[in-house]
C-alpha positions in Angstrom: 3.9 6.2 28.1 3.5 3.0 26.1 5.4 -0.1 26.8 7.7 -0.5 23.8 8.7 -4.0 24.5 5.5 -5.3 25.3 3.7 -4.5 22.2 6.6 -5.2 19.8 7.1 -8.9 21.0 4.5 -10.4 19.3 4.7 -8.0 16.0 4.8 -9.3 12.7 5.5 -5.5 11.6 8.1 -4.4 14.2 9.6 -1.4 12.6 5.8 -0.2 11.5 4.9 -1.0 15.3 7.7 1.1 16.6 7.1 4.0 14.9 3.3 3.9 15.6 4.4 3.9 19.2 6.8 6.8 18.8 4.1 8.8 17.5 1.5 7.8 20.0 3.7 9.0 23.0 4.0 12.3 21.1 0.2 12.5 20.5 -0.1 11.8 24.3 2.4 14.1 25.6 1.5 17.2 23.4 -2.3 16.6 22.8 -1.8 17.1 19.0 -2.3 14.4 15.9 0.9 13.0 14.7 1.1 10.7 11.5 3.2 7.5 10.5 4.5 7.2 7.3 3.2 5.5 4.3 2.5 1.7 4.5 0.6 -0.8 2.8 -3.2 -0.2 3.8 -3.5 -3.6 5.0 -0.5 -3.5 7.2 -1.9 -0.5 8.6 -4.9 -2.5 9.4 -2.7 -5.3 10.7 -0.6 -3.3 13.3 -3.7 -1.5 14.5 -4.8 -4.9 16.3 -2.0 -4.8 18.6 -3.6 -1.4 19.9 -7.1 -2.3 20.5 -6.9 -2.4 24.2 -4.9 1.0 24.4 -8.3 3.3 25.4 -6.2 6.3 25.8 -5.7 6.6 22.0 -7.5 6.6 18.8 -6.4 5.9 15.4 -7.3 6.9 11.8 -6.1 5.3 8.6 -6.0 7.2 5.3 -3.9 7.4 2.3 -5.3 10.7 0.4 -8.3 8.9 -1.1 -11.1 6.3 0.0 -9.5 3.3 -1.8 -5.8 3.6 -1.5 -3.5 0.9 -1.3 -1.1 2.8 0.7 -2.1 4.9 4.0 -0.6 6.3 7.1 -1.9 6.2 10.5 -2.7 9.3 12.4 -2.8 9.1 16.2 -4.3 11.1 19.0 -5.6 11.0 22.3 -8.7 9.5 23.1 -10.0 12.4 24.9 -8.9 14.6 22.0 -10.5 13.3 19.0 -10.7 15.5 15.9 -13.3 15.4 13.2 -12.7 13.0 10.2 -13.3 15.7 7.6 -10.3 17.8 9.6 -8.2 14.9 9.4 -8.7 14.5 5.8 -8.4 18.2 5.0 -5.3 18.4 6.9 -3.7 15.1 5.7 0.3 15.6 5.6 0.6 15.0 1.8 0.1 16.6 -1.5 -0.3 15.1 -5.2 2.4 14.6 -7.7 2.4 14.5 -11.6 5.1 12.7 -13.5 4.5 13.8 -16.9 6.4 11.8 -19.9 5.9 9.9 -23.3 5.8 6.3 -22.4 4.0 5.1 -25.7 7.1 3.1 -26.6 8.7 2.5 -23.5 6.2 1.1 -20.9 6.7 2.1 -17.1 5.2 0.5 -14.0 4.2 1.9 -10.6 7.3 0.8 -9.2 9.1 2.3 -12.2 7.8 5.7 -10.9 8.3 5.0 -7.4 11.8 4.2 -7.9 12.4 7.3 -9.7 11.1 9.7 -6.7 13.2 7.5 -4.2 16.4 7.7 -6.4 15.8 11.5 -6.3 15.9 12.0 -2.5 12.3 10.5 -1.5 12.2 8.3 1.1 10.3 5.4 0.5 7.8 5.8 3.3 7.3 9.3 2.3 5.4 7.8 -1.0 1.8 6.8 -0.9 -0.1 5.3 -3.9 1.4 5.7 -7.1 -0.7 5.0 -10.4 -0.1 4.9 -14.1 -1.9 7.4 -16.5 -2.0 5.5 -19.7 1.2 6.2 -21.7 1.4 9.3 -20.5 3.2 8.9 -16.9 2.1 8.5 -13.7 0.3 10.3 -10.6 0.4 9.6 -6.9 0.6 11.1 -3.4 3.8 12.2 -1.6 4.6 13.4 1.8 4.4 17.3 2.0 7.8 17.9 3.6 11.1 18.3 1.8 9.8 17.8 -1.8 10.2 21.3 -3.4 13.2 20.0 -5.2 10.9 18.0 -7.2 8.6 20.5 -8.4 8.9 21.6 -12.3 12.2 19.6 -12.4 13.1 17.3 -15.4 14.2 13.9 -14.9 15.0 10.6 -16.9 13.3 7.4 -16.4 15.4 5.0 -18.6 15.5 7.0 -21.9 12.1 9.2 -21.4 12.2 12.4 -20.2 9.7 13.3 -17.6 8.6 16.7 -15.9 7.5 16.3 -12.3 5.0 18.7 -10.8 4.0 19.0 -7.2 0.1 19.8 -6.9 -2.8 19.5 -4.6 -4.3 16.0 -4.1 -7.6 17.5 -5.6 -5.9 18.1 -9.2 -5.4 14.4 -9.4 -7.1 11.7 -11.5 -7.8 9.7 -8.5 -8.1 5.8 -9.5 -11.3 4.2 -9.4 -12.1 2.3 -5.9 -12.5 -1.4 -6.2 -15.3 -2.9 -4.5 -15.0 -6.0 -2.2 -15.9 -9.6 -4.2 -16.0 -12.9 -3.0 -14.0 -15.2 -5.2 -14.5 -19.0 -5.4 -12.4 -21.3 -7.4 -10.8 -24.8 -7.6 -7.1 -25.1 -8.5 -4.9 -28.2 -8.7 -2.5 -26.6 -5.8 -2.1 -23.9 -3.5 0.8 -22.2 -5.5 1.6 -18.6 -5.6 0.8 -18.3 -9.1 -2.4 -20.6 -9.4 -4.3 -18.7 -6.8 -2.9 -15.2 -8.0 -4.2 -16.1 -11.6 -7.6 -17.2 -10.5 -7.7 -14.0 -8.0 -6.7 -11.3 -10.0 -8.2 -13.0 -13.3 -4.8 -12.7 -15.0 -3.2 -15.5 -17.1 -1.0 -17.8 -15.8 1.7 -16.8 -18.0 1.3 -13.0 -17.4 1.0 -13.8 -13.6 4.1 -15.9 -13.4 6.1 -12.9 -15.3 4.7 -10.2 -12.9 6.2 -12.6 -10.0 9.3 -12.8 -11.3 9.8 -9.1 -12.0 8.6 -8.3 -8.4 5.4 -6.7 -9.1 3.5 -9.0 -6.6 3.7 -8.8 -2.8 3.0 -11.5 -0.2 2.0 -10.2 3.0 3.6 -7.1 2.3 7.0 -8.3 0.9 8.0 -8.7 -2.8 8.4 -12.3 -4.0 9.9 -13.6 -7.4 9.0 -17.5 -7.0 5.8 -18.6 -8.2 5.8 -22.1 -6.7 5.3 -20.5 -3.1 2.5 -22.6 -1.4 0.0 -20.1 0.0 -1.9 -20.8 3.5 -5.2 -19.4 5.1 -4.8 -15.8 6.0 -2.3 -14.9 3.4 -2.5 -11.4 1.7 -1.5 -10.7 -1.9 -1.1 -7.4 -3.5 -0.7 -6.9 -7.4 0.5 -3.7 -9.0 -2.4 -2.1 -10.4 -4.7 -4.8 -9.7 -5.6 -4.6 -5.6 -5.3 -6.9 -3.0 -6.6 -10.6 -2.4 -6.7 -12.2 1.2 -7.4 -16.3 1.3 -10.2 -16.7 3.4 -10.4 -20.7 3.2 -8.5 -24.0 1.5 -10.1 -26.8 1.3 -8.7 -30.0 -0.4 -11.7 -32.0 -2.4 -11.9 -35.8 -2.6 -10.3 -35.5 -6.2 -7.3 -33.8 -4.5 -7.7 -30.6 -6.0 -8.2 -27.5 -4.1 -11.3 -25.4 -3.1 -10.0 -21.5 -2.6 -12.2 -18.9 -1.0 -10.7 -15.3 -1.6 -11.8 -11.7 -0.9 -10.6 -9.6 -3.5 -10.3 -5.6 -2.9 
């Protein structure tokens, strides 16, 4: 069994790490594959760093499609490793379609996520959610305890929506984003400046999105655009992917050379 206290002591994601430890113990005991709930994909990658030296276990990160921003971690014994195709085909999730007319009342990913949570779905049971123009949204959701959602009518603000549970194969999977290095020079290391440059969104719009809680810094929502960033910080903007700060260097003119990895 894994020493819970020893692994948790230096973890920045204690709740997620504890969950992974618990399923690892189950995987070791029962010789089966167990999955965590959904978390940001980069959080999954971060917490697995604490498990690198545990040779008795192997792990697999997957969120229903290759470029998912929210994923689950599968854990299995190192001497009982399943095929990757089998892990994907047995992924414990289904697709969900939320159809409605949002032509005159735009809704965000977080709006649709909140709709599911308000109707009995735990947050860690919800994977990626993406908007489909003005017609609603689609996404990935845990396949347990969701029958009450299928074919049901709900209201998101004043818009009537119909929810359908479908297979993941029936979804319009969003196109993946290739990794890209971004080099820019900014007057400061403020969140709004770097996010604007990295995501290629105007300063005015990025501030609006920050204040509306649409941007996450290291996994947590922030609403202050004046926060100063540091090397290693990771940003996630709704519908725009991720940015990691690789380097910050002050110039002779007291401006900042910023190197980013966008994915």
